[in-house]
Each structure stands twice: as C-alpha cells, then as structure tokens.
C-alpha positions in Angstrom: 6.9 20.1 10.9 10.0 18.5 9.3 9.7 15.1 7.8 11.5 12.3 9.6 14.1 10.5 7.5 11.9 7.3 7.6 9.0 9.4 6.2 11.2 10.4 3.3 12.3 6.8 2.7 8.6 5.7 3.0 7.6 8.3 0.4 10.3 7.1 -2.0 9.1 3.5 -1.6 5.5 4.6 -2.2 6.4 6.6 -5.3 8.3 3.6 -6.6 5.3 1.3 -5.7 2.9 3.6 -7.6 5.0 3.5 -10.7 5.4 -0.3 -10.4 1.7 -0.9 -10.0 0.8 1.4 -12.9 3.2 -0.6 -15.1 1.3 -3.7 -14.1 -2.1 -2.3 -15.1 -3.3 -0.8 -11.9 -5.0 2.6 -12.2 -3.9 4.7 -9.1 -6.8 6.8 -7.9 -5.7 8.0 -4.5 -2.6 8.0 -2.2 -2.2 8.4 1.5 -5.9 8.4 2.3 -6.4 9.1 6.0 -9.5 8.7 8.1 -10.2 8.3 11.8 -9.9 4.5 11.2 -6.5 4.6 9.7 -4.4 5.3 6.6 -4.0 3.6 3.2 -0.9 4.1 1.2 -2.3 3.5 -2.3 -5.8 3.1 -3.7 -6.2 1.7 -7.2 -8.5 0.0 -9.5 -7.8 -3.0 -11.8 -10.5 -4.5 -13.8 -13.7 -4.3 -11.7 -12.0 -4.3 -8.4 -11.1 -1.4 -6.0 -7.7 -2.3 -4.4 -6.3 -0.9 -1.1 -2.5 -1.3 -1.0 -0.2 -1.2 2.0 3.4 -0.6 0.9 6.2 -2.1 3.0 9.8 -1.7 2.1 13.0 -3.1 3.7 16.5 -2.1 3.0 17.7 -5.0 5.1 16.1 -8.2 6.3 17.6 -7.7 9.7 14.1 -7.1 11.1 12.3 -9.6 8.8 10.6 -9.5 5.5 8.5 -6.4 4.6 5.2 -8.2 4.7 5.8 -9.5 8.2 5.4 -5.9 9.5 1.7 -6.0 8.4 0.0 -7.1 11.6 -3.6 -8.3 12.1 -4.3 -5.0 13.7 -3.0 -3.1 10.7 -5.2 -5.3 8.4 -8.2 -4.5 10.6 -7.5 -0.8 10.3 -7.0 -1.0 6.5 -10.3 -3.0 6.2 -12.3 -0.3 8.2 -10.6 2.5 6.2 -11.3 0.7 2.9 -15.0 0.2 3.8 -15.2 3.9 4.7 -13.5 5.0 1.5 -15.8 2.8 -0.6 -18.8 4.4 1.1 -17.5 7.9 0.4 -16.8 7.0 -3.3 -19.8 5.0 -4.6 -18.6 5.7 -8.2 -15.8 3.1 -7.7 -16.1 -0.7 -8.1 -17.9 -2.4 -5.2 -15.6 -5.4 -5.2 -12.8 -4.6 -2.7 -9.4 -6.2 -2.2 -6.5 -5.5 0.1 -2.9 -6.2 -1.0 0.5 -5.7 0.5 3.3 -4.6 -1.9 6.5 -5.9 -0.3 9.7 -4.3 -1.6 13.2 -5.5 -0.8 15.9 -3.0 -1.7 19.6 -3.8 -1.5 22.4 -1.3 -2.2 19.8 1.1 -3.7 18.5 -1.5 -6.1 15.2 -3.3 -6.1 15.9 -6.9 -5.2 12.3 -8.2 -4.9 8.8 -6.8 -5.3 5.9 -9.0 -4.3 2.1 -8.3 -4.4 0.5 -10.3 -1.6 -3.3 -10.6 -1.5 -4.6 -10.2 2.0 -8.4 -9.9 1.8 
C-alpha cells in the first residue's frame, strides 16, 4: 500500500521530533507503537519517567495550532495505550507522562516547537 502524502509529511515531522527530543535529553526507546487501544508516535525516557509523546505539526495555522488537534478522545486513547505499553515493558520506569510536541513549520523552516505536558 502506497503511503499517503500526509503520511510522508507526518513521518518527516516525527523524525524531526525524535532528533529534537534526543537533543533535549530524552532517550527514544520506541516509535509508532500500535495496539488495539491506539497508537503512540514516540516513547521515551527522561530521568525516572516514561514519556508518551504525540507529535503534531502544522505547515499553516489555517486550521489552528498543532496542539489544538489533540482531542480529549485522543488523550484517552494515548492513556490506554500508554498503560498497556507500560504493562508489556515492566523494565521501564513506572512514572508515566504524556506530552504533545507541537511543531509549527513555515516555508520549510521550524518556526516553533513546544512540549506541552498533558498528563
């Protein structure tokens, strides 16, 4: 199955996000984890915390800021998926956190990157 153009753009944003997070001290341990509960873009550790990161990127603010696309339903799915992942991987820290990495890109350049704690 061919990747949709938005999938390619999303992968580019996630690749950029992983590099950015690594540069800020996050240790990336998994990407694009899927379960029956949902999907998590990036899973990382920092200090004694296991962090589940939803990456949202916008090339235009025409449809709002990136973080505004993360609905309560999406957070519920991430939470369920994070709990399931944690159960499957007891070797990782027990302290869990959910974050949104909001990327704003303008003319191919990063305009803004915000890490927003959710839970």
